[in-house]
C-alpha positions in Angstrom: -3.0 -1.2 -12.0 -4.1 2.3 -10.8 -7.4 1.9 -12.7 -8.0 -1.5 -11.0 -7.2 -0.1 -7.5 -9.5 2.9 -8.1 -12.3 0.5 -9.2 -11.7 -1.7 -6.1 -11.8 1.4 -3.9 -15.2 2.4 -5.4 -16.6 -1.1 -4.8 -15.3 -1.1 -1.2 -17.0 2.2 -0.6 -20.3 0.7 -1.9 -19.8 -2.3 0.4 -19.6 -5.1 -2.2 -16.7 -6.5 -4.1 -17.1 -9.0 -6.9 -14.1 -11.0 -8.1 -14.2 -12.9 -11.4 -11.9 -15.4 -13.0 -13.2 -16.8 -16.2 -16.8 -18.0 -15.5 -16.3 -18.1 -11.8 -17.4 -15.2 -9.6 -17.3 -14.5 -5.9 -19.0 -11.5 -4.3 -18.0 -10.3 -0.9 -20.2 -8.0 1.3 -17.8 -5.8 3.2 -18.3 -4.8 6.8 -17.9 -1.2 7.9 -14.8 -1.9 10.0 -11.9 -3.9 8.5 -8.2 -4.2 9.3 -5.9 -2.8 6.6 -2.4 -4.1 6.5 0.3 -2.7 4.2 3.7 -4.3 3.7 6.6 -3.0 1.7 9.5 -5.3 1.1 12.9 -5.2 -0.6 14.8 -8.4 -1.4 18.4 -7.9 -2.4 20.2 -10.6 -4.3 23.4 -10.5 -6.2 22.7 -8.7 -9.5 18.9 -8.4 -8.8 16.8 -6.5 -6.3 13.1 -7.3 -6.0 10.5 -5.0 -4.5 6.9 -5.8 -3.4 4.0 -4.0 -1.9 1.3 -6.1 -0.3 -2.2 -4.7 0.6 -4.3 -6.9 2.8 -7.9 -6.3 4.0 -9.2 -8.6 6.7 -12.1 -9.0 9.0 -13.5 -11.6 11.3 -16.6 -13.7 11.0 -19.7 -11.8 12.3 -18.2 -8.5 11.2 -19.4 -8.9 7.6 -20.0 -11.6 5.1 -17.7 -13.9 3.3 -18.6 -15.1 -0.2 -22.3 -14.5 -0.9 -22.5 -15.9 -4.4 -20.5 -18.2 -6.7 -20.9 -18.0 -10.4 
């Protein structure tokens, strides 16, 4: 996971992020200014506790591009 996040950070710094699933690919051109949201959560249930960390990057239209190519 750490290697993936480092690679994602490098791509964000370059301004383009490509995501692939099988033969499908989506490339996003990232704007200079985005909103970064982080959320940590703990869900406690009898006999089981679940933790999650969500990382969300968002921006509005006109601030950058959405998908620029589909594979």
